[in-house]
C-alpha positions as CSV (number, residue, x, y, z in Angstrom):
1,M,47.0,-71.1,107.2
2,P,47.8,-70.0,103.3
3,H,47.1,-66.3,102.5
4,P,44.6,-65.5,100.1
5,A,46.1,-64.5,97.0
6,P,46.1,-60.8,96.3
7,Q,43.5,-58.8,94.1
8,K,44.6,-58.2,91.1
9,G,43.3,-54.6,89.5
10,F,44.4,-50.6,89.3
11,T,44.3,-48.5,92.4
12,L,42.1,-45.3,92.8
13,L,45.4,-43.4,92.0
14,E,46.1,-44.8,89.0
15,L,42.9,-44.7,87.9
16,L,42.5,-41.1,88.4
17,I,46.4,-40.3,86.7
18,V,44.8,-42.3,83.4
19,C,41.6,-39.9,83.2
20,L,44.2,-37.1,83.8
21,L,45.8,-38.5,81.4
22,I,43.0,-38.8,78.5
23,S,41.5,-35.5,79.6
24,I,45.1,-33.5,79.0
25,S,45.3,-35.3,75.3
26,L,41.4,-34.9,74.5
27,G,41.5,-30.7,75.7
28,L,44.9,-30.4,73.6
29,S,43.4,-32.2,70.6
30,I,39.6,-31.4,70.3
31,P,39.8,-27.4,69.0
32,S,42.1,-28.6,66.5
33,I,40.2,-31.2,64.9
34,R,37.4,-29.0,65.2
35,S,38.6,-26.3,63.0
36,S,40.0,-29.4,60.3
37,L,36.5,-30.7,60.6
38,I,34.4,-27.5,60.1
39,T,36.7,-24.8,58.2
40,D,38.3,-27.3,55.9
41,D,36.9,-25.3,52.5
42,L,38.2,-28.7,50.5
43,A,35.8,-30.9,52.4
44,S,33.2,-28.4,53.0
45,G,33.0,-28.6,49.0
46,S,33.3,-31.8,48.2
47,R,29.8,-32.4,50.9
48,K,28.1,-29.8,49.0
49,V,28.4,-31.3,46.0
50,I,27.5,-34.9,47.4
51,S,24.6,-33.7,48.3
52,L,23.5,-32.0,45.4
53,I,24.1,-35.1,43.6
54,K,22.2,-37.2,45.9
55,S,19.6,-34.6,45.6
56,C,19.5,-34.5,41.8
57,R,19.2,-38.2,42.1
58,A,16.3,-38.5,44.2
59,K,14.4,-35.4,42.8
60,A,15.1,-37.7,39.4
61,M,13.4,-41.1,40.9
62,S,10.7,-39.6,42.3
63,D,9.6,-37.4,39.7
64,Q,10.4,-40.1,36.8
65,K,12.1,-37.6,34.4
66,P,15.9,-37.2,33.3
67,Y,17.9,-34.7,34.8
68,L,20.9,-32.8,34.0
69,I,23.7,-31.3,36.5
70,F,25.8,-28.7,35.1
71,Y,29.1,-26.8,36.8
72,D,29.8,-23.0,35.8
73,S,33.6,-22.2,36.6
74,A,33.3,-18.5,36.6
75,E,30.6,-18.5,39.6
76,R,32.2,-21.8,41.0
77,T,28.2,-23.3,41.2
78,L,26.7,-26.6,40.8
79,W,23.2,-27.1,39.7
80,Y,20.4,-29.4,38.2
81,R,17.5,-29.3,36.0
82,Q,15.0,-31.2,34.3
83,A,16.8,-32.4,31.1
84,D,13.4,-30.6,28.9
85,Q,13.7,-27.9,31.0
86,K,14.5,-24.4,28.3
87,E,17.2,-22.0,29.2
88,K,14.5,-19.4,30.3
89,Q,12.6,-22.1,32.8
90,E,15.9,-23.0,34.3
91,L,16.9,-19.3,36.3
92,T,13.5,-19.9,38.1
93,T,13.8,-23.3,39.1
94,R,17.2,-24.4,39.4
95,S,18.0,-26.2,42.5
96,S,21.9,-24.7,43.3
97,I,25.2,-24.7,45.3
98,T,27.6,-22.1,45.1
99,L,31.7,-23.8,45.8
100,P,33.5,-22.0,49.2
101,D,36.1,-19.0,47.5
102,T,39.0,-21.1,47.7
103,V,37.8,-24.3,45.9
104,Q,36.7,-24.9,42.3
105,I,35.5,-28.1,40.2
106,H,38.7,-28.3,37.8
107,E,37.9,-31.4,36.0
108,I,34.6,-33.8,35.2
109,K,35.3,-36.9,33.9
110,Q,32.9,-39.5,32.3
111,A,34.1,-43.0,32.0
112,T,32.0,-43.6,28.9
113,G,30.2,-41.3,26.6
114,S,31.5,-39.8,23.5
115,S,35.0,-37.5,23.3
116,D,32.9,-34.2,21.5
117,K,30.5,-34.4,24.9
118,D,32.4,-32.3,27.8
119,P,29.9,-33.3,30.9
120,A,31.5,-29.6,32.3
121,K,29.8,-27.9,29.9
122,D,26.8,-30.4,28.3
123,G,26.0,-31.0,31.8
124,I,26.0,-35.2,33.6
125,W,22.9,-36.9,32.9
126,V,20.9,-38.4,35.0
127,S,18.6,-40.9,34.5
128,R,14.4,-41.0,35.8
129,Q,16.3,-44.4,37.5
130,G,18.0,-42.2,39.1
131,Y,21.6,-43.5,37.3
132,V,24.8,-41.7,36.5
133,D,27.5,-42.6,34.0
134,Q,30.2,-43.7,35.8
135,T,31.6,-39.9,36.8
136,A,34.8,-38.3,38.4
137,I,34.7,-35.2,40.2
138,Y,38.0,-33.5,40.5
139,L,38.1,-30.9,43.5
140,S,40.9,-28.4,44.3
141,D,41.7,-25.5,46.7
142,N,44.4,-23.4,46.4
143,G,46.3,-25.3,48.8
144,N,47.0,-27.6,46.3
145,N,44.9,-30.0,47.5
146,N,43.1,-32.2,45.6
147,L,39.6,-34.6,45.8
148,S,38.4,-37.1,43.7
149,L,34.6,-37.7,43.6
150,L,34.0,-40.8,42.3
151,I,29.8,-41.2,41.3
152,S,28.7,-45.0,40.8
153,P,26.4,-45.2,37.8
154,F,24.5,-47.9,40.5
155,L,25.1,-47.1,44.0
156,P,23.6,-44.9,46.1
157,T,26.9,-44.0,47.9
158,I,29.9,-41.5,45.9
159,K,33.1,-42.1,46.9
160,V,35.6,-39.4,48.5
161,V,39.2,-40.2,47.6
162,E,42.2,-37.6,48.5
163,G,44.1,-37.2,45.4
164,T,43.3,-37.2,41.7
165,I,42.5,-40.5,40.5
166,D,41.3,-42.0,37.2
167,F,39.3,-45.0,36.4
168,D,39.9,-48.8,36.6
């Protein structure tokens, strides 16, 4: 009488050893992953900028009015206001963010527009439909790490790219 074919599978000991190895590797890697996600100032700054831009686009669409996004390099502050507001009104009604101490926006470029218009100084125009000219915002930190935020005119997502890139 033939013997039944042996069952294929893993023993309990093998499964326990694999689980132990996975637990050890996770235990060693989670602190470094958590610290890089939470304390990385450049990533934190880029998330703040993206959040402000999305908020401005949503506000422009809900109010059906154009907005401008400004950046003050001395204070590392980014804010938006309605395009037709005057400077005195701006102080009381602006929505703003402040970048972390180690992060700065070193350049804002638009794919189109006249050469005499500087989006960093004159503001980034957001239409009442939430459209923005194709814009690149270049962030850097004290460790010479760079991130580029690419804003598409019609897409709600903002592409984040490591390093500095130019328009295609």
